[in-house]
N, C-alpha and C positions, 0 to 999 in steps of 0.2 A: 866760822860755821863748821860744825862737825860733818864728817863724811856722810853720815846718815841723813842729816838735814839737807845737804846738797842733793843727794840722790832722790829723796822724796819730793823735793821741790821740782827737780827736772822731770821725774816720772809724772807728777801731777800735770805738768804742762803738755804732755803728749796724750793724756787720757781724755775721753769724752766727758761731757757734763753728767753729773749724777741724776739730774732731773729729766734727762731724755727718757722718752717712753716708747720704745720700739714696739711695734705690733707683731705678735706671733702669727706666722702664716697659718692658714686653715689646716686643721689636723694636728697642729703641734701645741703642746700644753706649756704655757709660760711658767718659768721658774727663775728664781733669783739666787745667786750664791755670793758669799763674801769671800774675797781673796785677801786674807790677812798677812801683812808683812810687818816685820819689826827689825830694828837695828840691835845687834847684839855684839858683845865683845868677841873679837876674833881669836882671842887667846889671852895670855897673861897681860898685865898692864904694859902699854906701849905697842901692842900689836894692832891697835885700831879696832874698827868695827866691820862687821859684815852684815848683809841684809839676808834675813831668813824668811822662808815661806812657811806658814802654819798649814798643815794638812792633817786630815783625820782618816781613820779607817772604819768603815761601817761594820756592824755586827752581821752575823748570819741570820738574824731574826727579822730584819727589816724586809718589807715587801719588794723593794726595788734596790738594785745595785748591791747585793749582798757581798760583804767582805771587800768591797772596792775602796781604794784610796780616793778621797774626795775633798772638796771644799765644803764648809758648812753652808747649807742652803736647802731649798726644796721648792715645791709647787706653791703657787700663789693661793692663799686662802681668801675667802670672800671678804674678810674684815681687813685685809691688807690694802692700804691705799694705793700702793704701786709695788713694783718688784724690788725696789730698794727696801721698802718696809718688810717684804718677805725675807730678804737676805739677812737683815738685822734681827728680825724675830727668830729665824732659824738658827743664827749664830748664837743667840742667847739660849735658846732651848737645847740645842745639841751640844754646844761646847761651854756654855756658861759665860760667853763673852759679854761684858757689860758695856752699855752705851758710852759711859764716860771714858772707857779705854779705847774707843774707836775714833780715829780721825779719817774721814773719807778723803780719798785722793782723786777719784774719778771712775768712770765706767769704761769697760772694754767693749768691743763689738760682740753682739750676741752670738751664741754657738748653738745651732740646731743639732739634734742627735738622731741616730737611727732608732732609738727607743721612743721617739715621739715627744721629746722635750725641746723647748726653745729657751736656752739658758742665758740669762743676762748677768755677767760677772761685774761686781763692784770691788774695786781695789781700795784697801784701807790700811792705814798704819795703826798698829797696836802699840799701846804704851809698854815700856820695858817692864813695868810692874804687873801687867795683865796676867791673870792666872786662869786656869781652865777647870770647869766642873762638868764632866761628861754625863750625858743622858745614857744610862747603862743599857737601855733597850736599843738605841739607835747607833751609838758609837762605841767601838771597842777600844780605841786609843787615839791619842793626838800626838803629833811629832812635828819637829821643825827640820827643814832642809835648807842649805844655802841656796839662795836664788841663783848664784853664779853657775852652779852645776847644770841648770836647765838651759844655760846659754851654750853648752857644749852640744851643738846641734847634731853632730855625728853620732851621738849616743842614742838618738831616737831611732826606733826601728819600726818597720811596717810589717804587720802580720795579718793573717786571715782569721776571722772569727765569725760566728754565726749568731743570728738573732731571729727567732720565729721561723727557723728553717732556711733563712736566706744567708748567703755568705757575703761578708763585707771586708774591705781593707781598713784596718784601724791602726793608729799609731800607739806605740808603747815606749815607756822609759823605765829602765831599771835603776833603782836607787836603794843601796843597802839591801835589805831583805824584801823590799817592796817593789811591786810592778805597778806602775802608774799608767793608766791607759784611757782611751776614749776621750771624752770631753775634757777631763782633768788634764790629760797630757797636752791636748790642743791649747787649753788656756795657759798652761805653764810655758809652752813653746812661744806663744804670742807675747806673753808677759816678758819673757827674756828678750825677745826682739825689741819690744818697746823700751826696755831698760837699756839696751845696747844701741838704740837708734838705728836698727836695721830694718829693711823691708820685710813684710809678712812672707813667711815661707809656707804656711799652711793657709788654705782658704777656709772660709767659715761655712761652706756648704756641708751637708751630711756626708759621712765617709762613703766613697763609691762602692756600689754593690757590684759584686763579681758575678758575671754571667757564665 
């Protein structure tokens, strides 16, 4: 069995079922995101495989989360049967990810945000041949990062940000020229913990407001 095959089998075993339907608390808008992973060659032949995470950066034209690094996803539409349908639809619309290229592994715990969303992440394995076709209005670029770097928990930093005039503590992660923060950083932190079999270091409550 290849390294990637063993990794995905183990990760699937610690994720929740994809058919779980958590209820968003009052006042939070339900949203679904796809967390795409895939095994890639770590270098020249003989170097083995590494697991990468597919991330995207939103344009400055979108109404929410302008310019932020994110996973493909969004708010549930009335025609979506559940948040999994939302995540898959948005992944297709935003990044051109096709259904046949997606193998679902499981669901992570939901993540509420200070901006009023209740995000349900679904982890999936992408085929090595999967390609991307970006929605030019919503997505500026797509890139991949090694999952292993997000397991370097000392690289996460906490900083103060504001939303609607209120100050909050939010976690950030710097990778290459990108600053990943908020719910995306929290999801990546938890995903790295699940991959390593370590206890959760971030809780899933909204970031604490600073008084």
